[in-house]
C-alpha positions in Angstrom: 6.1 22.0 -24.9 9.5 23.5 -24.1 12.5 21.2 -23.5 12.7 22.2 -19.8 9.0 21.5 -19.2 9.2 18.2 -21.0 12.2 17.1 -18.9 10.3 18.1 -15.7 7.2 16.2 -16.9 9.2 13.1 -17.7 10.9 13.3 -14.3 7.6 13.5 -12.5 6.2 10.6 -14.6 9.3 8.5 -13.9 8.9 9.0 -10.2 5.2 8.0 -10.4 6.2 4.8 -12.3 8.8 4.0 -9.6 6.1 4.3 -6.9 3.7 2.2 -8.8 6.3 -0.4 -9.5 7.1 -0.6 -5.8 3.4 -0.9 -5.0 2.8 -3.8 -7.4 5.8 -5.7 -6.1 4.1 -8.4 -4.0 6.4 -8.2 -1.1 4.3 -6.5 1.6 1.0 -5.7 -0.2 -1.0 -8.7 1.2 -4.5 -7.2 0.7 -4.1 -6.5 -3.0 -2.3 -9.8 -3.5 -5.0 -11.7 -1.7 -7.7 -10.0 -3.7 -6.1 -10.9 -7.0 -5.4 -14.4 -5.8 -9.1 -14.8 -5.0 -10.0 -13.8 -8.5 -7.4 -15.9 -10.3 -7.6 -18.9 -7.9 -3.9 -19.5 -8.4 -0.9 -18.3 -6.3 1.5 -18.7 -9.2 -0.6 -16.8 -11.7 -1.1 -14.0 -9.1 2.6 -13.9 -8.5 3.3 -13.6 -12.2 0.8 -10.8 -12.6 2.3 -8.8 -9.7 5.9 -9.2 -10.9 4.9 -8.4 -14.4 3.1 -5.2 -13.4 6.1 -4.2 -11.2 8.5 -5.0 -14.0 6.5 -2.8 -16.4 6.5 0.2 -14.1 10.2 -0.2 -13.1 11.0 -0.4 -16.9 9.0 2.7 -17.5 10.8 4.4 -14.7 14.2 3.6 -16.2 13.1 4.6 -19.7 11.6 7.9 -18.5 14.4 8.8 -16.1 17.2 8.7 -18.8 18.7 12.0 -19.7 18.3 13.0 -23.4 
């Protein structure tokens, strides 16, 4: 894969990670949050899961969006 194509691919992947990080942030995604809370039975555990997934995707966004 050429350098330009690789940069474009990383840029698109970084944007996808940013969108996913925003989605998994529990502020405003009540349906998904309620579903996970139903499975875990714990508000705190569900909160930790959502923040962890959001942090993972935000971290991937920052790693992938860096310029080489």
